[in-house]
N, C-alpha and C positions, 0 to 999 in steps of 0.2 A: 894662117887664118884661125885655126882652132884655138890657139892660145889667147888671143884677144877676145874672141867671142866667149870662150869658157870663163875667162876672168870677169867679163862684164856680167854674164848670167849668174855666176856665183855671188858677185857683189849685189846684184839686184835681189837675189833671194835673201841674202843676209839683211839687206835694208828692209825688206818686206816682213820677214818672219823671225829675224834674230837667230840666235843659236838654239839648239835643242833644249838647253837649260831654260830658255825663255819661251819655249814653245807651248806653254800652257799645259793642257792635259793630254797632249799627244804622246803616244808611246814611241819608242825608238823606231819600231817598224812603220808606224803611221807617218812619222816625221820623214823617214827616208823615202817612203813611197810618195809623199807629198812633194818632197824636194825633187825626186826624179821626174815627176809629172811636170813640175814647174820648169825644170831645165830643158825638157824636150819640146816645149811649146814653140820655141822660135821667137824671132824678133821681127817687128815691122818698123821700118824707118821711113819717115816722111819729112821732106824739107818744107820749110815755110819761108815766105818771101819777105824781103825788106825793100829798102829804097833802091832806085836805079836798076830794077830788074835783077837784083842779086839775091842769093840765098842768105837769109839772116840767121838761120839755125835749123835744127833738126828735132823732130819728136821721135823718140825711140821707145817702143813699148813691147813688153812680152805679150805675145798673142794669147788671147783668152776672151772670155765673155763675163764680165768686163775685162779690159786689159789688166794684167796682174801687177804691172809695175811700169811706170812711165817716166822717162827722162826728157827734159827739154834742154837742148844744148844751144847756147848762143854762140855764134861763130864770129870770130874777129879776123881782121885783115891787117896788113898786106899779105903776110903768109898765113894761109888758113889754119886756124887753131881754135880750140874751144875756150872762149872767154869766161863763160859762166855756165853752170849746170844746176838744174833743180830736179828733185825727185818727187813724184806724186804716187801715193798709194794709201788712200784714206786720209792722208795728211800731206802737207807740202813742206819740203825742207830744201834748203840750199846745200849743195854738196861742197863741203869745205875741207874734208879730209884729204890731205895731199896724195895718199895712196889711192883713194877712189878717183881723184882727178887724173892721176897718171893712167889708170885703167881706161877711163873715159877718153882721154886724149889718144891713147894707143889705138883704141877701137875706131875713133873718128878718123885718124890718119890712115888706117889700113882699109876701112870700108866705106867711108862717107866723103872724104875730102874731094875726091875726083868725081863725085856723082852730083846730079841735079834732078834726079827722078826718084820716086818712092821705090823701095826695094824690100825684099823679105830675106832674112837670114835663117836658113833651116838648120836647127840644132838637133833634130831627131837622130841622124846618124852618129853624132858625137856621144849621145847618151843611150845608145841602144842596149 
């Protein structure tokens, strides 16, 4: 469980804030503190409906006020998989990097494919 959640959280942080080199005027200490805070927030996952009373996809966001990073995952059939993914954090972009799609698919397969109700993934113990 930890590996797919950690990989997804690290990916979302990099999409939102880039590397420390691109972190603007943040010092290394501030950047690391900010990253630790981001990673400890946890994830909230909510399904959204489609035709014929089936789940069409999931909204996955880092918990915060407002949410710190949001993914929308379009689910395909017959074997459940992620057909498409978009990222929202002040801007919208389609996830097209194969490495990112692999991380998202692994997270989906392990945590969401068998679910049909909203859930929370607590990351606090992972980054204590």
